[in-house]
N, C-alpha and C positions, 0 to 999 in steps of 0.2 A: 874510192872503196867505201862500201856500206858496212857500218858496224851495226850489229843487230842484237836484240834481246828476245827474238821470237823464232818460230819454226816456219820453214817454207815447205810446202807440198807441191811437187810437180805432178799434175794430173795428166798422164800421158796416153798417147795412142796415135795411130796413123791418121792422116787427113781423112775427114768425113767418116770416122769410125764410131761416132756416138759419144765423144768426149763432153760436148755441151749437154746432151740429153742426160748423161750420167751425172754431170755436175748439178743439173736441175733436180734430179732425184736426191742427190746428197743434200741439197738445200732443204728440201721437204723433210727429210729424215732428221737432220741435225736440229732443225727448228722444233720438231716434235720432242727432241731430247732436251730442249730448254736452252739451246745456244742461240745467240744473236748473230745473224748473218748479214753482211753488207757486201757491196761490190756489184759486178756486172756479169751478165751472160751475153753472148753474141749468137743468138739463134740464126740458123741459115734460112733463106727464103728460096723456094723452088717453084717453078712453073713448068708443067709438063715434063718433069724430070730434069730440068735444066736449072743449075744454080744461078740465081739472079743477084744474090748479095746477102748481106747480113744486117740485122738490127742490133741495137744495144738495149738491154733490159736492165733497169735499176732494180736490184733485188730487194730493196726496202720499200720503195713506192710502187713498184711494178709498172712504172712509166716505161714505155717502149717507143723508140724513135729509130729512123733509118740511120745506119752507120756507114755502109758501103754498098755500092751497086756496081754490077759488071759494066765495063766500058763498052760503048757501041763500036768504037774504033780502037785498034790495038797499036796506034802509033805512039802512045805514051807508055812509060815504064809501068809494069804491073797490070794485072787484069781488072783491077777495081779502082773506082773513084771513091774517096772518103767524103762524107757529108759533114759539114761543120756542126750541125745540130747534134749529131750522134757523138762526135768528138767532144763537144762541150759538155753534154750530159755525162759521158764516161769520166771525164776529168773532174767534174764536180762530185760525182758519186764516189770516186776514189780519193777524194781529198781527206785531210785529217779530220775536219769537222764532221763530215758525213759518216766516217768510219770509227769515231772515237769510242763508241760503246760496243763495237763488234768483237765477238770471239773468233769469228772466221770471216776473212775477206777474200772473195773469189774474183779473179781477173781472167776473163775469157776473151781473148786469148793473149798469150805472150808469144809473139812470133817474130818474123824478120824485121818488122817495123820497130819493135821494142829493142831488138838486138842492135839496131843501128842508132839507138838513143832517142827514138821518136815514139809516137803512140802513147801508151800508158806508162812508159819507162820512168819519167820523173816522179810520177805518183808512187809507183812501186818502190823506187829507191827511197823516197821519203817515208813511206809506210814501214819499210824494213828498218829504217833508222829510228823511228819514233813510236811505233805501235807495239802493244803487247799481244795483238791478235795473231792467230795462225793465218798465214797468207797462202792461198792456193792459186797457183798459176796453171792454167790450161795450156799445155805445150804439145806440139807435134813431136812424135817420137824422134824424128831425125834431128831435132833441135835440142834435145835433152842434154847432151853432153856440153854443148855450147852454153846453155843456161846454167848448168852446174858450175862450169868454169867461171862464168860471170859473177855468180854469187857463192864463190868457194868458201867464204867466211861465214855463211849462214847455215845453221843446222838444217839439213834438207833430207826429205824422204820422197822417193819416187813411187807413185802408185799408178798401176795400169788402170785407166779409167773404166774400162768395161769388164774388169775381172770382178766376180761376185764378192770377194772380200775387201775390195777397195773402200767401200763406204764404211764397213766395220773398222778398218784400219784408220780411216780419217777420224772417226768418232773416238777411237782410242787415243789418237794424238791430241785431239781437242780436250779430252778428259784429263790427260796427263799435264797439258799446259794449264788448264784451270786449277788443278791441284797445286802445281808449282807456284802460280801467281797467288793463290790463297795462302800458301805457306810463306811467301815473301811479305804479304800484307800483315800476317800475324807477327812477323819479326820486326816490322817497321814501327 
């Protein structure tokens, strides 16, 4: 069980509905508002309309490396093969040291791999237990209830990623958390 002192945002929508694109827009806007953003995005790669895979993008350095590619044979579980370089970058970027000054930490995406205890899961659990940042998990709509149950003890807001007010709502959450933390520091 993860005990937490922060807020969790579930950035939701159906598969391939623009969750990553809207999260990238959120990054741009919240940085303009003076917030420090860390974490990862996983932009899709397409060729002639066919999904080839995903990269991992470090939101602080903008370093981008391959994360997963579509398998050429389907005899193994799942349609994608994960690439060590991408997993290593993502795990480093989501570590305590890399995120220590962040107001917002974005994790794109929290999916079946993480629900099974793999992928970015250990990093997310650690950040929820140790960070004051708002954690935003990009989640497919059909997994939202499962993620909510997993993190039932974490204050959580679900925002529909492609709705026009989602970014404004995320900024309000960030501002409220900033005011709360500033108030705690004054008392300390």
